[in-house]
N, C-alpha and C positions, 0 to 999 in steps of 0.2 A: 848427253843424258836426256831422257825423255820422261816427261810427267804426263800421266793420264788422269783425266777427270771423268769417271763414268757416271751415268745416270743412277740416281738412288732407286733401289727396287724394293726396299722394305716398306711395309704398310705405314701409312700416316706420315710419310716423310716427303716434304716438298722442298727441302733445302738442297743446296749444291755446294761442293767443297771449294769452288773457285769463283771469282768474279772477273769481268774484263780488266779491272784495275790490278788484281793480283796476277793475272796472266801476263800483263805488261811487265810487272816486276820480275816474274820468273824469266821472261824473255831477256830482260836486262841482266839477269844473273848468268845467262848463257844456256838456259834450258830450252828444249823444244817442248811445246805444250800441245796436247791433243785432247779434245773434249768430245764426248759422245753426243751425237745429235739429240736434241731435246733435253739435255741434262739440266739446263737452267729454266725450263718452262715453268716449273712450280714456283720459282722465285722471280718470275717475270723478267728473265734474262734470255733474249732470243739468241739463236745460234749466230745470227749476223753480228751481234755485239761481241761475242767471243772471237769470231773471225776477224773483225776489225781490230781487235787487240793483238792479233798475231797467232791465234790458236788454229790448229787444223781441226776441222769438224769431221768426225768419223762415224759412219753409220753402223758398222759392225762392232759390237762391244767386245767380242772375242779377239778380234784383230787389235783393238785398242789396248786391251789388257796384256796380250801376249808380247807386245812390243815395248812395254813400259818398264822403265827402271824404277820409277817412283809412282805409286798409285795413291791419290788423295781422295778420301771419301768422308761422308758424314757418318753413316752407320757402318757397322761391320759388314764385310762382304758375304753374300750368299754362298753356301756350300752345296754340295750335291744333295738333291732331294728337297731343298728349301724353296726353289722357285724355278723359273723358266731358264735360268742361266746359273751355272756353277762359276761364280765370279772368282773364287779363290783358285779353283782348278785351272782357270784360264790364265792366271798369272805365271810368269816364268820364275824359275828358281833364282834366288838372289834378289828378287824385287823387294823394294822397301814399301811397306804399307803404312800409311799414317791416317788415322781416323779415330772416331770414338768407338772403341771396340768392346765395351761392356764386359771386361774380363771377369768381374765377380758374378755377373748374371749368366755368362756364357763361357764358363771355364773350359768346356770341351773344345771351344774354338782355338784355344791356345795350342793344344796338341795338333790341331789341324794346320795351323800356321807353321808350326815347327816341321811337321811332316812334309809340307809343301815347299820347305826351304825359303819361306818368306820372312823377312825381317820386319816384325810388327811393332809399331809404336802406338800406344794408347794415349790419346790426348787428354782424356779425363783424369789421368794420373799425374799430370803436370804438378810438380811440387809448389806449394804456396810460399814462394820466396820472391823478394822484390824483383829480381832479375827476370823472373818468369811471368810476371803479371800480364804482359802483352800477349802471352801465349795461352792464357788460362781460359779454355773453352767453357768450363763450368760457370765462371763468373760472367762471361759475355752473354751466354745463353740464359742464365738465371735472371739477369737483369731484365731481359725482354719478357721472360715468363712472369715475373712479378708484376710488370706493367699490364700484360695481357690478362692475368688473373683478375685484376680489378675491373677491367672492361667486361670480362665474361660475367663477373658477379653483377655488374650494373645492368647487363642485358637480361639477366634472369630475375633480378630484384624488381618487385612490382611497384616500387616507389622511387622518388628522386633522391639524389645524394645530398645536395646542399639545402640549407634552410632557405625557404622562399616565403616572402611576406607579400600577400596579395589582398585585394579588397574582399575576397571571399574567405580569407582566413590564412593562417600560417602553416606551412609545411615544415615539420621538424626535420633536422638533418639526420642522415643515416649514421648509425653507430657501427664502426667496422673494427674488427679485432684481428691482428696478425699474429699467428703462432709460428715462431721461428724467424729470427731476425738476422738472416744471412743476406747475401746479395739480393735474392728474390724478395725477401721480406722487407728490406729497406726500400726497394723500388716500389713495392706494393703500398707501403706507408706514404711515400712521396706522391704517388699517383692518386691515392684515395684522398689525401689532403688537398690536392689540386682540384679534385672534383667536389670538395666541400664537405666531406664526411668528418665526423668526430672519430679520431683514430686512437686506438690503444694497441699495445703489443706486449708479447712475452717471449723470453728466451732464457735458457739455463746458463748462458754465458754472461757474466757480470759486465763485461766490456760493452755489451750492446745497449745497456741502459742509457748511456750518454748519447749514443748514436740515435736512439729512438727519440730522445728529448730534443736533439738538435734539429729533427725534422718536424717538430711541433706536435708530436704525439705523446701519449701517456704510457709509461712503463708499468705493467702490472707487477706489483711487489708480492712475493711469496715469502713469508717469514721463515727464517732458518735455512733458506736454500744456499748451498755452497756453489762456488763457481765450477762449472762443468766443462770448461773449455780445454781442449787438448793443445799440445805444443804446435800442432799443424793448423790450429785455428778453427777446428770443427768442434761440434758438441759431442760429448760422450754420454753414455746412458746413466741416468740417475739411480740411486739406491731405491729400494722398495718404499722405505719411509719417506724419502723425498718425493717419490712419485705420488704417494697418497696425499701429501700436503699440497703438492702442485695441483693434483686433480680436484681437490676440494675448492681451491681458490678459482680455478678455471671454470668449474661448474657454476659457481656463484656468478661469475662474470658473464658467461655465455648466455645466461637467462635474460640479460639486458641488451644483447647484441642483435643487430639486424644482418650483418654479414661477417663471415669468418674466412680468412685466407690462411690455409695451412701450407707451410713450406719446409717443415723439419725433416731432414734426411741425414742418415749416418752412412758414409761411404762403405760399401761392401756388406751392408747389413740391411735387414728389413726396416722400413721406416717406423719410427716409434708411434704407438697408438696414443694420441693425445686427446682425442674427442671420442668418448664412448657413446653407445646407443642411449644409455641413461642420460647423459649430458644433453644429447640431441632432443630427447623427449621433453626436456625442460626449457627448450628454446621456443621463440615466438613462431606462430604460423607465418609462412612467407619468408622466413629467414633463409639465407643462402650460405652454404659452405662450399668454397672452392678448394679442392684437395690437390695441390701440386705434387704431392708425394704418392698419388694413387697408383702409379706404375711400379712403385717399389714397396707395395703393401698398404699404403695409405695411412694418413694421420687420423682420418675420421672413419669410425666404424660404419660399415654399410656403403661406403663409396666404392664405385666400380669403374675400372678403366674403360673409357670411351662412352660412358653413360651419364645421364642426369637422372638421379634417383630421387623420388619424392617420398618422404616418410609419411607415416600415418598421421602425424601432427602437422604436416604441411611444410616441413623443412626440405629445401632442395640441396642435394649433394651433387656437386658438379665435378666430374672426373675426366676432363678432356685429356686425351693422349698427346704427347709431344707438343706441349704448349709453345715452346719457342718456334717450332715448325709452323705454327699458326700465324706467325709473322715472318714468313719465309724469306722475303726480300732483305729485310734488315738483319735477320738471323744469319743468313748466308754471308752477307757482307762482313759481319763481325767474325764469324767462324773462319771464313777464308783468310782474313787478316791474321787471326791466331795461327793458322797453319803456316802462312808466309813468315811470320815472326819466328816460328819454330825452326823452319828450314834454313832461313837466311844465314845464321851463324855456322851452319854445317857446310857451306859452299866454299871451296877453295878458290880464292880470287884469281889465282894464276891459271890453274888448270880448268876452271869452271866445272869441276866434278864435285860430287858429294863426298865430303870427308867428315864422317861422323866421329865426334869425340866421345868414345864410349866410357871414358872416365869422368865425364862431366855430370854434375849432380842432376841436371834436368834430364839428360838422356838416361841415366841410371833409373830415374823415377818412372820413365815412360816405356822403356824398352821391354817388350814381353818375350820375344823370340829372336834368336840369332844363330846362324850356322846349324840349323836343324834341331835346336834345343830350346826349351822354355828356360829363360834366364832371369826373369824378374824374381827377386827374393820372396815376394809374397805368394808366388804361384809355382816356383820351380819344384818344390817337394810335394806338391799336391796332385793327386790323380784326378782325372777328368770327372770321376764319379762324385767329387766333392763340390761340384758347381752348384751355385745357388739357384 
């Protein structure tokens, strides 16, 4: 069985789907591993490090993909007309593709995987169960995104974070507000606290209140709000009445804040609009909003993917793309370990071959296509035209 690690070709992607450490582990499981030349450059992993771990370095990406039984990627493969290489077209029928495949955003790709005879596994659909925690790419990457969001805010903010007492006077600490207390939000809180900011946070899930307080931050209370947590642990959309009550409280709070970190997202749907233009107009000049949801519609009105927008009243809206990829070395290491943890239980210890347990809850949650058909229950009955 051969594993291929191609270079990522989509814009703003510096990560790689394997590291020398995971290559060694795959070799130990009985796989041959081939890495495209330069695949790890964006994550500061030279070809020599992969070679030392036992991987073959391949210059020709078409040859790499054509010979692979398993293809590991970060982003979904390019198809005909998307770039200089039709990655999907280069894969052999029956190949197993494991990556972050954005099935909700690129529904048409599922039909392409099925037509190509590729067995596609979408890692962002890993179910949130205890057994799958070590495979959860959303958590591992969101953790880094929350950290980086605070650093990005600090670089754009024109003042210091901590209180500083000097002979020339006292510098007041920054006030930072986190909207959405998932993995990214909790890491943002912890990072901002370490930098000395006064931190507050809000989430529609009641369980997050204690988590916020445990990190030394204040939870913004909204009177009459019900718990909006789903069984899967995500936030569901609030009613119109609750949205209005929530908006009024947040508007009042934002007027006092220096920095806002927005992290709220709903899988498969456009990100909820939590910060309106009217709210932003009431904020201080020089305030900074970092919108981690910008690529799925944005939590803050006016934020734009890949841009830093300055409003008329001097508020900066920071909308960096692919924030985990801005910490490519660590992000690659965590992502690669997630993939290794996903694949390892599928390996038959005696034959050293891949033996996928299709009735396993984790596989059922991630498997998009098999035997030329779209099989995931969330997408099987939907035509490509229904893509978001």
